[in-house]
Backbone bond lengths (Angstrom), bond angles and torsions (degrees), N, CA, C in turn:
res aa  C-N    CA-C-N  psi(-1)  N-CA   C-N-CA  omega(-1)  CA-C   N-CA-C  phi
1 M - - - 1.436 - - 1.524 111.15 -
2 F 1.318 116.98 -37.95 1.448 120.53 -179.03 1.511 112.56 -93.02
3 G 1.306 117.84 -0.37 1.448 120.01 179.13 1.510 113.56 82.01
4 I 1.330 117.51 19.93 1.456 121.04 179.90 1.520 108.66 -86.32
5 V 1.308 115.61 128.50 1.458 120.97 177.97 1.519 107.72 -98.06
6 P 1.366 117.69 119.55 1.457 118.65 -177.68 1.518 112.05 -65.87
7 K 1.323 114.65 143.73 1.456 120.92 178.43 1.526 109.14 -81.24
8 A 1.315 116.60 164.03 1.461 120.93 177.57 1.523 109.50 -63.10
9 Q 1.324 117.23 129.04 1.453 121.78 -175.90 1.526 113.10 -82.15
10 N 1.327 118.38 -15.37 1.453 120.59 -174.23 1.525 112.93 -97.97
11 N 1.301 118.96 18.00 1.461 122.52 -179.82 1.527 108.32 -84.87
12 L 1.343 116.97 92.94 1.456 121.75 -176.66 1.518 112.58 -77.84
13 S 1.310 118.38 -14.97 1.459 120.95 -178.09 1.528 112.98 -88.23
14 M 1.326 117.40 6.21 1.456 120.65 -179.52 1.528 109.63 -73.40
15 T 1.296 116.20 129.73 1.467 120.95 178.88 1.524 109.61 -86.32
16 P 1.325 117.55 162.80 1.463 119.39 175.83 1.534 112.58 -57.50
17 A 1.324 116.84 -34.55 1.472 119.85 178.44 1.526 110.66 -66.23
18 D 1.346 116.23 -39.19 1.464 119.84 177.59 1.527 110.49 -65.75
19 A 1.317 116.42 -42.55 1.468 120.68 179.03 1.526 110.49 -62.59
20 Q 1.331 116.23 -40.92 1.457 120.49 178.74 1.529 110.92 -64.87
21 A 1.320 116.48 -41.59 1.467 120.32 179.33 1.525 110.77 -65.67
22 D 1.335 116.70 -41.06 1.468 120.48 177.80 1.525 111.03 -63.62
23 F 1.338 116.03 -43.74 1.461 120.01 179.20 1.523 110.72 -62.77
24 A 1.327 116.63 -43.85 1.467 120.46 179.59 1.528 110.66 -62.01
25 A 1.321 116.92 -41.88 1.466 120.50 179.39 1.527 110.69 -65.07
26 D 1.331 116.79 -42.36 1.467 120.57 178.84 1.525 111.16 -64.43
27 L 1.323 116.18 -40.82 1.461 120.62 179.43 1.525 110.96 -64.73
28 K 1.326 116.85 -44.24 1.471 120.40 177.29 1.521 111.04 -61.10
29 Q 1.322 116.63 -40.79 1.466 121.23 179.40 1.533 110.67 -64.27
30 A 1.325 117.10 -41.42 1.465 121.11 179.41 1.526 110.93 -65.79
31 I 1.321 116.79 -43.73 1.470 120.45 179.14 1.527 110.64 -64.36
32 A 1.327 116.46 -39.56 1.466 120.25 177.69 1.527 110.87 -63.34
33 A 1.337 116.85 -38.09 1.465 120.22 179.12 1.525 111.13 -66.18
34 V 1.325 117.34 -41.15 1.472 121.14 177.33 1.523 109.62 -63.90
35 N 1.317 116.77 -45.66 1.460 121.15 179.14 1.528 111.27 -60.78
36 H 1.324 116.34 -42.40 1.462 120.49 -179.61 1.533 110.69 -62.57
37 S 1.324 116.89 -43.40 1.465 118.87 -179.72 1.524 111.09 -64.63
38 Q 1.339 117.13 -36.17 1.459 120.18 177.25 1.535 111.30 -66.80
39 M 1.326 116.10 -41.52 1.467 120.20 -179.93 1.523 111.33 -65.70
40 V 1.330 117.32 -41.99 1.469 120.58 178.49 1.522 109.77 -62.23
41 S 1.322 117.02 -43.16 1.462 121.05 178.09 1.523 111.00 -60.57
42 D 1.329 116.74 -45.42 1.475 120.36 178.84 1.528 111.78 -61.76
43 Q 1.331 116.40 -42.33 1.465 120.46 -179.62 1.528 111.27 -63.69
44 K 1.331 116.63 -42.99 1.471 119.48 -179.70 1.526 111.16 -68.69
45 T 1.328 116.78 -37.72 1.462 119.97 178.17 1.523 110.39 -64.43
46 E 1.320 116.54 -43.25 1.466 121.00 178.67 1.530 110.79 -64.11
47 A 1.325 116.59 -42.24 1.468 120.18 179.33 1.524 110.92 -64.01
48 L 1.317 116.79 -37.17 1.468 120.33 177.17 1.522 110.25 -65.33
49 A 1.326 116.68 -43.91 1.463 120.82 -179.58 1.526 111.94 -63.69
50 K 1.326 117.44 -33.30 1.462 121.93 179.64 1.523 112.42 -84.27
51 G 1.325 117.22 -6.10 1.456 121.06 179.25 1.520 114.01 81.97
52 K 1.326 117.77 13.59 1.467 120.73 179.91 1.521 112.04 -76.88
53 I 1.327 117.01 -28.11 1.468 121.36 174.25 1.515 107.83 -129.57
54 D 1.316 116.33 155.82 1.459 119.59 -178.81 1.529 112.65 -127.72
55 D 1.334 117.69 15.02 1.458 121.64 -179.90 1.528 109.34 -93.15
56 L 1.324 115.56 86.46 1.458 121.30 -177.92 1.521 111.68 -61.79
57 H 1.324 116.65 -37.35 1.469 120.25 -179.26 1.531 111.48 -60.22
58 D 1.310 116.85 -44.27 1.462 120.97 179.84 1.523 110.68 -63.04
59 V 1.316 116.53 -41.72 1.464 121.12 179.59 1.529 109.96 -64.06
60 M 1.306 117.20 -44.17 1.469 121.10 -179.37 1.527 111.48 -66.70
61 I 1.315 117.49 -40.27 1.467 121.05 178.19 1.525 110.41 -64.74
62 T 1.308 116.65 -43.56 1.465 120.86 178.26 1.524 110.91 -62.84
63 A 1.318 116.90 -41.76 1.464 120.80 179.32 1.526 111.00 -65.43
64 K 1.312 117.20 -40.07 1.463 120.62 179.72 1.525 110.91 -67.56
65 K 1.340 117.01 -40.55 1.466 120.21 176.89 1.524 110.37 -60.99
66 A 1.319 116.86 -43.50 1.465 120.82 179.12 1.523 110.69 -63.65
67 S 1.308 116.44 -40.31 1.463 121.02 179.57 1.528 111.27 -64.70
68 I 1.312 116.76 -44.89 1.467 120.94 179.59 1.524 110.53 -65.18
69 T 1.313 116.87 -40.72 1.465 120.77 178.65 1.521 110.42 -62.00
70 L 1.320 117.28 -43.29 1.459 121.03 179.61 1.525 111.17 -66.97
71 Q 1.315 117.38 -43.10 1.464 121.13 178.79 1.521 110.92 -61.77
72 T 1.315 116.83 -40.96 1.460 121.08 178.25 1.519 110.42 -63.71
73 S 1.317 116.95 -41.86 1.463 120.91 178.30 1.523 111.62 -61.58
74 V 1.311 116.58 -41.82 1.461 120.82 179.30 1.527 110.41 -65.43
75 E 1.323 117.17 -40.93 1.469 120.47 178.17 1.523 111.32 -64.72
76 I 1.319 116.61 -41.07 1.469 120.33 177.71 1.520 109.93 -63.27
77 Q 1.322 116.96 -43.15 1.462 120.88 177.60 1.518 110.23 -58.95
78 S 1.314 118.10 -44.53 1.467 121.43 179.58 1.514 111.33 -61.48
79 K 1.334 116.64 -42.29 1.466 120.29 179.84 1.521 111.35 -67.01
80 V 1.310 117.69 -37.86 1.467 120.76 178.59 1.525 110.07 -65.41
81 I 1.310 117.31 -43.63 1.466 120.86 178.89 1.522 110.32 -64.67
82 E 1.319 116.45 -43.09 1.459 120.85 177.83 1.532 110.98 -60.94
83 S 1.321 117.06 -42.05 1.465 121.30 178.13 1.516 111.02 -65.21
84 Y 1.317 116.92 -42.21 1.459 121.38 178.28 1.528 110.39 -60.04
85 R 1.312 117.02 -45.43 1.467 120.61 179.45 1.523 111.29 -63.09
86 E 1.316 115.88 -38.37 1.471 120.51 178.22 1.533 110.28 -64.49
87 I 1.289 116.90 -42.40 1.482 120.98 177.80 1.523 109.99 -63.26
88 M 1.327 116.96 -40.73 1.464 119.75 -178.40 1.545 111.54 -67.89
89 R 1.328 117.85 -25.06 1.460 121.11 178.08 1.526 112.55 -80.47
90 M 1.326 116.94 -15.24 1.472 119.97 -179.21 1.519 110.55 -66.75
91 Q 1.310 114.42 142.74 1.463 119.42 175.83 1.516 108.86 -92.64
92 V 1.315 114.94 136.04 1.462 119.99 -178.81 1.496 111.03 -95.49
């Protein structure tokens, strides 16, 4: 949904620094995709309001896709924070 391409799972020679860099790149890519969908929705809504386009269905579909993408991102963020807190409560 966010356009993230999974990396090969069998790469045993990956260092923690490489994994961190891959995760950071994937996260940036996902955030950029969410931002892009929001910007496209805003542009189409503005164009509709100015009378430059008249396809209301396309504008509504784009807005709904952007909304769902944002909601999914927020839910993922909540789950990541919840998981982090759970890990921090674990006794070593």
